N, C-alpha and C positions, 0 to 999 in steps of 0.2 A: 976956334974946331974947322976944321979944312972938310972942306966935301968929301976927301978920302979916304978919311976919315970917318965922316960920317957913316958911308958906304960899305966902308971894308966890313964891317959886320952881318950880321945875317939879315940877306933879302926879307923874309919875312921882317918884323920889321920893318922892315923901308915900305914896303907896300900895303901897310894897316895907317895911314895917313889918318880920316876919321871915320866915320861909320857913313856918315852921307856921303861919302869920297864913294864910299865900297857900290852903295846904292843905287849909285848914280851909274854908275858905272862898270858895273856886272854886265847887261846885259849886252854894253855896243864893244867892252873888252874883256870880257870874262875877268874870269882868277884867274893871276900868274900864284902858285905861291914856290917858291926858289929854298931850295936846303942847300944845306952847305959845302954836302958831298959834290957839286952840280957849280964850276963856277960859271956865273954866266956875266956880261959887261954891264956892272949897274947904267941906270939909264939917268938921263942929263938935268939937268934942272931947269933947262928948257923943254925937256918933254912931262918934265915934271906940268909946269903951267901950263901947258898947251890942254896937257888933259887935266886940268883945274879949270882952264879956260874952257873948253869946250861944253867941260858936261855944266857947270852952272849955271853961268849967268845965260844958254838959251833958255828959257824957260816957254815957249811957244812950243819946243819939237819933243818936249813935256806933253803942254799938252795934248800935241796930239797924237801920241804918242800910246793915249791912258784908253783907250777902244779894243787894241791891241793884245794890251797887259793883260783889261780885263779876259777879256774870251781865251788866253792860254790859262788864266789863274784857272778857270770857270774848267776847263779841261782835265786839267791838272788832275783839282780837286776832285771833279769826279771819277775819275781815271782811283784819282787814290782812295774812294770810298769803295769804289767796286772791289779793290783791293782788298781793304779792309774786312769790305763783307764776306766776298769771297773766302777767307784766312778763319775769318767767326765761324763757319758755316762750314768750313771743310773739324776747322778745331771740336765744333759741336759734334759733329757727327763721328769722328774716330775719338772720341770719348765716351760716345755712347757707345762707337763698338768696341771699344776695350774694358767699357763697363761689363754688356754682353759676356765677351771672352773670358772676366775675368769671374760671375759666376758659372760659366760653366766649368770651370777648372778647377775650380772650384766644389762643385758638386761632385769633377768627374774624382778628386782629389779625395775626399768623403766618402765616395762609391767603394775603389779600391783601396780604401784604409776597413772600410765595413768588408770588402770581402777580402780582405787578408787573413782579419782580426777571424774572422768566418773557415779561411783555409786556415790558420792553425790550430784554430780548436781541432776538426777537423783529420788534420794529422795527429792530432794528439790523440785523437778517438780511433785514429785508423790503426796509430805504434800500439794502442792498450789491445785492444781486440788483436793485433798481430802478434803479441808475447801474449796469452790467453788461448791463442791457438796452436802456439810455438812451444806450450808446455802443455798443452792435448796431443800433440805429435798425430795431428790432423792436416794442418797446411804447409806449407815452404815460404815462410818470407819472401824470397825471392819473387815467387810468384807473384805474391800478390803484391808487391810493388813497381811488379811489370806489367800491370793490371792496370793500378794505379797511373799510370808514368805514359797508360794506352788513351783512358781517356781522358785527361786529362787535354789531350786539342781537340777534340768537342765543346768541350770549353769555353775555350779563345773563342769560335767565331760566336759563342754564345755571350759573351761580351764584346762581343764588338754589336751582335744584334744591339745590347742594353745603352751600353754605346751612345750608338746612333738612333736609339730610341731619347733615353735623355734627351740630346742633344736637339729633337725635331722638335720638343715639345718647349722646351726655349722657346728655341729661335719663333715658334709660332707668338710664343709669348711678348715677343718681342717686337716682331715684326709690326704689330697697328701701331707702336709709339716710335716707327723709327718714319713709314706712312706719316702720320700726320707730323712731325719732325723734318721730314722731308716736305710735306705739300707749303709751311707755314718758311721755310726758307723760303722757297720759290712761290711761291708771291708776296715775299716784301721786294725779291729782287725783281718781281714783275711789275709789279702797282710800286710805282717808285713813288716819292714825293712828287713830282708833276702832274699824277693822272690821283688827286686829293677825293674825286669823285662813284673809283671802281673802288666796289668792297671785294675784298679780300677771301680766299678760298674757304677760311674755314670758317669765316661767317655766311659764307653758302651754302657748306655741306652741313655747317649747327646749323643752320634755317629748313634743310632741307627734312635733316633728321626732327625737328619739329613740327613741319609740316604733315611730316611720317605717321613719330606719333599721335597726333591731330586729330587728323581726320583718319583714320582707321580706325576701328574702334577696336578689334582684337592683333594693334600691332604691341603694343604691351606686354602681353601675356606670351606673342610670340618671340619678341626680344628677349623675353623672360628666361624663353624656354632652351632658345641657341646659344647663352649665356649658362645654363648649365647643361646641356649636353657638350659644349665645348670646354668645361669647366671638369667634366666626369673624366674627354679622352683623356685634353693633358694633363688630369692629375693623375690614371691610370695610365700615360707614359714615360710620368719623372718616377711613382713607383717603378713600374718594370726593369727601366736604371738604375733604380739607388737599392731593388731587390735582387731574388733570383725565383721569385716566385712566376708564374706564365702570365700573360698580362690578358685574361681571359677576366685571373683575379683579380689580377693590379685594377682593371673597370671595376670591377665590379668594392671593391675597397675602396679604390675612385668616390664610388655612390651612397656609398653607408659611410666617407664621409663627410660628402658634402649634407645628405639627410638625419646627421646625426652627427655634431661636432667633438662630442667624446668617447669615438670608438677607432677617436686616434690615439686613445691611452699604451694601447695593448704596442706598439710601437718596437722595436727595438735596431737602437743601432742609432746612428748620428743623423748617416743621410735620409731614413724612412723619414723620423722624425720631422722634420727639416719637414720632408717633403707636404707630410700627413700634417700639420699645421696650418702650411699656406692653403692645405685644398678645405681645411677645416674654416676658415677664415673665409676664402670666397665659398664657401657652403652656406657660411652666417649670414652673411649680406644678400644671398642671393636670395634663400627664406628669409629675410628681413624685407628685399624689396617683393616677396612674393605676398610673405601678410601686407604689406603695404598696396598689391594692387587689388588683394581681395579687400581689404578693409573700406575701401574709397568703391569701388563698386559694391559694393553692401553698405554703406550710409548714402552712394546715390540714387540707389532702391529705395529704401527706405525716402528718402530726402523726394526721390519723383513719385511716390505713393501719399506721402503727408500732405506734396502740395497740387495734388489732384495734377500729373501731368501723364499717367498712365493711359493706356486706350482704355476708353468702351465698345465690350465688344457683345450689344442687344439689339436687337432689333424688333420693331413694333411695337418700340418704346415712345412716350414721350416725352418729348426736350423740351425745355424752356431756356431761354436763353436770358440774362439779363438776373436783376438783383433789385427789388422795391417791397415798397410795404405790405404790397396784396398777396404775395408772394404766399405766405402764411394758408391764404384761405383759397389759393388758386391750390395747392395739396392738399386742405383738407375734401376742398371738390375731386378733385381727381382721385383719391381716396375712396371717396364716395359711390364714387365710377362706377371703379374698377374690382369692387369686395364681391357681386355678384357675380365675375371671372376667377373669385379666390386670388384676386388681386395681379399686382402689375409692377413695372417701372416706367420711374419717371429720371428723367435729368437734369442737371439743373450745371448750368456755365455758367460763371458769373468771373468778372474781371476778383477775384478776392481772392483773400487761402482759404483753403479749400479745408482749415480746421475749426475757423470759423466760423464758414457756412456750417457744418455739422454742428455744430452749437448749437445757430442762435436755431436752426430744424429741430435740437435736440429738446426748446426752453416752447416749441412750440405747445400747448393744450392742447390735441388732438391726438384718436393713435391715428394710425396709418392703416391698419388693416387688415393688411398682410405685400400693402401698394411696397414696393422697395427704392426709396431715395436718395439717387446715386450724383455728388457732388465731385468737379472737378473747375481748375480752374483756369481759366483764361476767355479767351478776346473772339467774342462770332466774328469779327471784322477779319480774319486770320483764317485763311483756308485750315491749314495744320490745326488749327485749333477745333473745327471745327469735324472735318475727318476723326479726330481724335473719341468725340465724341458720337458716332457710327451717323450723322446729319445723314447720312444719301438708304438711311436702313429705319430710320423715325417712321409713325405710322402719321405725327403732327408736331409741330412746330410753334413754339409758342413766344414771341417776341414780344419783350414787356419792357413798357416805358420808363423812364427814370423817374428818381425826384431829381425837381429843379426845375430849369427851364422847358418852356414847354416847345419852341421851337431846335433850341439845341437837342432836345428826349428826339424828336420826331427825327429830326437830322439825323441821329444817329441808326435809327432808323430805319427808315429807308436806306441807308448805308450798308446797314443786316441783310436788309432785302439782297440787295445788288450780289453783296456775300454768298448770300444762299445760291441765289440762281448760278451762278459764275461755277459752279462744283460741278464737277465732269460724273461724276455715277448717276449725278442727277435725283431729284428727289422721290421718295415711295408717298409722301407721306405733305399735306397739305400748309404750309404759314398763317396763324392768328396773332395779327400784329396791332400790337396794343398800342393808339396815338391821342394824341394828348391837344392837338388844333385839328377842326374841320375839314379846315380846305387841305391841310396837308395829306387827305387820306387821296384823292383823285392823284396827285403826282405819286404816293406808294404802288397804288394801283394799277397804275401807265408801266412803271417796274418790274413790280414785280408778277400782269397781265394772272392770267388762272387761277396759280398758286396762293393768291393771298386772297386772305378772308380779315377784314378789318374793325376794329371795336374800340370809337372813339370817345375814352372813358368820359374826358370832358361833358360832351357833349349826351351825354346815355344820361350820366347824374342831374345836368341842367334840365330835359329832359323830363325827367321821373321825378322832381324835384315841382317841375311843373301840375305834372298829373297827379302828383301825390296831394299839392297843397285845394288845391280845386275837390279831391277825392279822399277822405279822411281814411286812413285801411288801406289802400293801395300798395301800399311801400309792402306791409306784411306781404304782402298776395307775391308782386313779384319777386322777396327772396326765397317761397314755396313755393314758385314754377320753376327759378330760375336755380335752385341753388339743390339737387343728387340728391337729397335729405329723402324730398318728398315727390311730390309727381315733377314728372318736366315731359319736355319734350321728342317725339320717336316719330320717326317715319319709315311706312313698310306697306312693302307688300306682300296681296292678300289677294290672289285670284282670284277664288271663291266666289271674289265680291262682285267680280267686271260684272258687270250688264245691268246693276244694282242702282236706283237714285241714291243721292248724296240725304237727302231726306227719309232712307230705311238701314244708311248704313250707322247716323245715327246714334240709333238705336240698335245697332247688334254687337256692341262692345259695351259686357256688363264689366267689366275694369278697368275700362277710358273711354278720352273723350274725345270723339273725332271733335274736328276742326278749321281743318284745309283739306284741298288734295293736291301733288305732285302730277301737272300732267303730262306725262309724252308725248304727247304730241306739239304741244306746244315749248318742246327741248330744256321740258324738269321745270320750264315754272311753279311755285308754289299759287296759290290759287286763297286766302284768306276766309272762311267763310263764302264756302261758294253758293250757289243758287238751289233751291231745296232737289229742282228738275237735272241737273248735271247729272249725266250716269256718266259711270269709274268706267271707261278707255280700257286695251288690254296693251298690261306696261304702267295702266299708273297706279299709284302711292299714295296710304292715307299717311298723313296729319294728325297723330292724338295727344292726349293731354296725360298719362300713366304714370305709374307707382315704378315700374320697367322696363324693356324689351323685352324682358321676359316674362309679363304677369299677365299681358292683357293674348287673346286671340275675338276674333268673330263667332259669334251663340247664337241661334236660329232664331226671328225675329219674334218678340215678344208680342203679347196684344196689351197696344197701349192705348187709355181715350184722348180722345185731343180734347175736346171742352172748346171758350174761347174764351177771351180774354175782361175782363171784368170791365173797362175803359178803356177810351182812345189814349193814345201816346199821348203825352204833352209833356217836353220837356220843359222846368220853367226854370227858366234864366235873368235872373236882377242884378242892376248892377252890384257891384264886390269892389272892397278895397283890400289895394293888398302890397306889401314893404318886403321891402327888399335891403336886410342890411347887409351889407359889404360886393363889392365889385369887383365882378366877373371878366374875363375873357373874350368871350359869346354875349355877352349881357345884350347885345343889338336882339341875336335868333330866339332868348327868351322875351325878352320886349315883343317879336313880331309875333312868335307862339301865342304869347298872353293875347294878342289882340286880337287875335284867330277865333278864340275858343272863350275868353270873356263878350258879357253882357254891354249895349252901347251905353255910357253915362259909367264906366266901372274906373278906379283912378289904381295907378300905380305910383308908387312912394318912393323912391330911391334917397338911403340914411346913405354914405360911406363920406369919405375923407377928401376924393379926387373933383378937387375945384368946376365949377359945371361948365364952365366954361368946357374944361379941358372932355368932361362929360361928353356935348356933345359934338366939340369936334373924335372921339372916337366912337363913336356912332354914329357919327356922316362916313366916319372910314372904313366902318365895316358893314355899310351899306344900305343903313339903315336911314329911312327918310322921316325926319319927326312928324314934317306935316300931314302926310299919310297916314297915319295911324286914325286909321275908326274908330275904334271900340273904346279905349281906354283915354285919360291920359295925364302924364310923367309933371310929375309930383317930385322940385330933386329938395334936398337937405344938405346941409354941408354938420357934419362931427364925424366924431373918433365910438364907435360903438361900443368902447371897451370903456367908458366915460359914461359917467351916471346921469350928469347935468344935461352933456348930451341928448340923453334918451327921455331921458320929463322932458324934455321938447317939445316932443310927437305924443299924437295922441293913441296912442302905443293900447287903447281896449276899445279904440274903432276898428282896427284891423277885421277882416274878414282870417286872409292869414298874412303868418309871417314867413318871408323865406329869410334863416342867416347862411347866407354866402360863404367862401371861403374865399378870404380876401386876396386880389389878385397879389398883393407887394409881401407875402409871409403863403404864398405856393407852397413855393420851394421848401419850407420845412412841415411836413405834414404836424409835429404835434405842435409844436408856434401857432400854426391855423389853429389848427384845433383846441386851446388853450385858449385864441381869441375867441373860438365859434361858444365854448364849455359859457366864459366867463358874461359871454351877447345873454345868450342865452337863460339865466340865472340873472342878468339884472331888470329884463326883458318880464322874464316872467312877477321878482318880486314888485314892479311898478305896476302891474296886471294885479296882482291882490290886496294893496295899499286902495286903490282905485275904486277896487272894488268891491259892492256888503257884500262881506261874509258871510257864507250859512250855510250851518252846520247839514253837512250830507253825509252820505257814507257810498261808497264810490263802489258801485254792484260789478260796474265793467272792470273794475280791478279784483273782485273781489277784496275790500280788506276796507277800513271808516278813518277816517283819521279828526282829529283834535281841533279844538281852535290853537291851541299855543302848538300844534303842530305846522311849520314851515310849509314842511311839503305839500300838507293838506290847503293846506291858502292857496299855492304854485297853482294844485290839482282840480281846484277850481278857477284859477284865472283858463287854464287848460282847456277846460270844457266852452268857455266861448268861443280862446283862439285858436287857430292851431296853426302848430311853431314845428315848419319845416328846418332840419339843420346838417347842414353840407357835415359830413364825417370824414376825413378821410385815414384815418387810423381805425380799423377796427376794435380798440381797446376803451378806443374811448367812447364807440357806438355801446358797450355794456356796461360802460358807467353809467351811463346815461336812459339807456332800458331799465336797468337797475332802481334810477330815485324815479320812472316814472314825469317824470317830469314833462318831456315830451317825447308824444307815445308813437311818432314820426319821424324817424333819424334814420337816413341817407348816408348808407360811406360808399367806400371802393369795392369793400367785399359785394356787394350785387357786381359789382366792372370786375370781377372774381371769377363771379358764375359764369359769367357771359362768354368770358375766355376759357372756362372750363367748357361745356355745355358747346363751344363752337369747336373746341378742339376735337371733343369726342366727336361730333354731324357737325361738320363746315355746312350744313345744308338748311341747319337752325339758322345760321348768321339775316338768313335773309326772308325770316319768320317777325326776328328782335326788330331788325334794319324797319319792316313795315308797322311793326307796334310801337318803335319811338319818331316815325315818320311824320312829316303834317298830313297826312294824307293816306288811306287808307284807314285799316280799322284797328282796332286799339279797346285797350280793356275797361273799362265803366264798370260800376258802384251799383245794381239798377235798387229802389224799395218795389219790396212784396206786396202793394195794395197795384200795383203794373204787374200783376201778373193772377194775385190771387186777391181771395174775399178771408175776413178779418173769417179762422177757425177752419176754410175748408182742409180737409181730405185731398192733396193728392201724391201721385209719387214724384220719385223728377226727371221721371222720365215725361211725364206730363207736364213741365212747367218746363221743360224746355225745348216740350214741339209748340208748348203754345208761347215760348219766346221767342220759335223760329218765323209767328206768325209777325213778330216785328225782327226780321232780317236777322238776328242776334242768338250767340250762341253760348245760351249757361257752361258754366262749365264749372260753379261750386255757388257756395252760400257761405255767412257768414250767421249767425241765430242772434238774437238782441240780449243773452246772458253770456255771449260766448267772446274770450278774449280776440280769436283766432279763427280764422273762412277756412274749412275746410271741403278744397280741392279736390274733383275727382272724385265723389264722395263714393261708399258701398251702398251693397239692396238699393241701385234704383228704381226697382221697380216696389219695392215696399214704402206701402204709405203712409202718412204723417197728419196732424194737423204744421197750418205757419201759424204764422203773427204776420202783424200787419208792421211789426217794429226788423222783421227780418228782413236779408238785402240779402240782394245776385251776386254771383259776377259774372260779368258777360264778355263776350267779345262782339265788337259790333263796329258799322259801320261809324267817320266820326266825320261830324255837325258839320 
């Protein structure tokens, strides 16, 4: 085939050699398409070869042109995407607009159809009336027709208003949707893929709405109210457009449709029915949201009440922060203290559920005597929770120590004191802090300042155990004085006694026993057991032991015969042997107290499972120098106090006193510590009973008798030989031991609760308790009767008090030989009676 024949055909076939040729040549030569209608000179073969030779062999040129081609393609792609995006936006916007117009036209058509049907009906009615009037010859039909045509002109303006109202209502309905779509399109066009970290406008608006509804408490009801008013307005305008009623009546109908979805059943016509159904659906939605809001508000309120989150509106109440096993005894003492006032209010705030706290308090076996106990759930470390319980208006704040580790408990108490001192409104009352370790007392007082009064529970129990071990019966006396059930300490000023000597003040109160003076000239310092020659000055107050603060008052001085002491006072001191079962954190303090009070040559046996070398290290770290002990010698024995064979290796029958301590290893759990103490007590009593010869006896002290086959009787006989003091943490365990009567002297955390309640009622009493528990100053003692009287001598209580003053002692009570309990602040102090030498007297005297 010749070249002419090949080129005589279509030029389009000639310029399609291959796809690769087109791609390579398009950028340089462009596209050349020749049609048959436009003749042109066909290219020569040389030109074709030249094009192939130029395009295909030069690969380097293609490589260098790639970046330019890439930029060009990116620009084209971006322009294409913008064009597509704008096209889609315009299309969607147009679609929305057409939809709105379609609905408007549809509603207008429905309205026009409804109006035409009404017009036809009215015309028929007019025609019928015309005929009837014409028959009666009362009206010319032509006149009626003319009047009807004249009244049509105002109807046209009325129709225009209704159409405008209908259009306006639907426009308001669709405007938010259009704005939202427009914002969405604008945000997509502004924030392209090149800036991925920018947040779209829709998300920002949604976030702002979420914040508005979350931050402002009345935002949801406000939004619901606005939505309701808007629905009523739009529904009224729509009804005004499709009915013949006036606007006010249409608004009222719209409200009735919103309030009751069944009211639209009486609507006539397609247009009014459609509008009424729409309003009813909106009303159902709004009322569903309103019910949800109301239900949530009510549930939230009840949940707040159930969880104890509501605010306490009280003043002059007692606030307890924390929860421990001492709470029951503390509430009981506060209820007894408030009984004379007709009751009071106690608020308890702890990090527990309110319902659990109320359930535990309801299980307590005592009456509240008119005192209201309010529980709240919260943390004392948070100021908002403290304000919730009206901390600034409380007359006393008690911070309870947590059960568990002593250092952690004291650290939390310190943080609580810091929170209390940070209350902006200030505190009206004082703070009573229960601490577990004596070493932390200085730090808490440094932080709290004059607002804080501390009660070191561990130290109080330890010192009381030592005192009660050496003086059987002292525990019961402390219970009577510290508790509000019997007599307790009170401080009050009596101006009529100013200028009187303390010796005369002693016998001036028939229903109380003075035991100290609060000296105004010394800055309010309380002096226990002052000199008889001290004269009361102006502003001085008297410390007494009385049943209640309103049960005593001074009276005229009685005539009392002083008399003389039967013999010189010689306190017999003999070496003692004492056994400690268990290990306490303050063991070194107890050893130093014993060394100062026991006679020379006494022995202290320590029986526990702590290795001997570790014991010495703990005692040395606590500040005790074993080599400097003067009166006692330490005897160490290793063993477990709940294993019988370990206890049998000890000479249990030879000890004067045995102290069963709550071991440090289990002090985190009160129940476990009490279980160990109870087991140790039973084992020791059983071993003692088996080693001692049994003697049938009647227990006059307890008003009963035991047979030889009674194990309680055998243990009771052993208890007459050795005094056992058990440290009990749970008051319920104390009640069990008191009923079994195998350990007459039981000390528990109940005494600490009593001390906390007493200091909470009057912070000045803490100075008195600190001196009575301290190593120096005054303390309580039990003295035999032969130090003050002779056998069968008739004396009044006032006469015994004056005789005791010759020894610088204050007699506060007595215990008869055949009585179980001592009588503190006895009545009828001027009555004479016969005394026995087996009786004992309770006195406050200086430490020896």
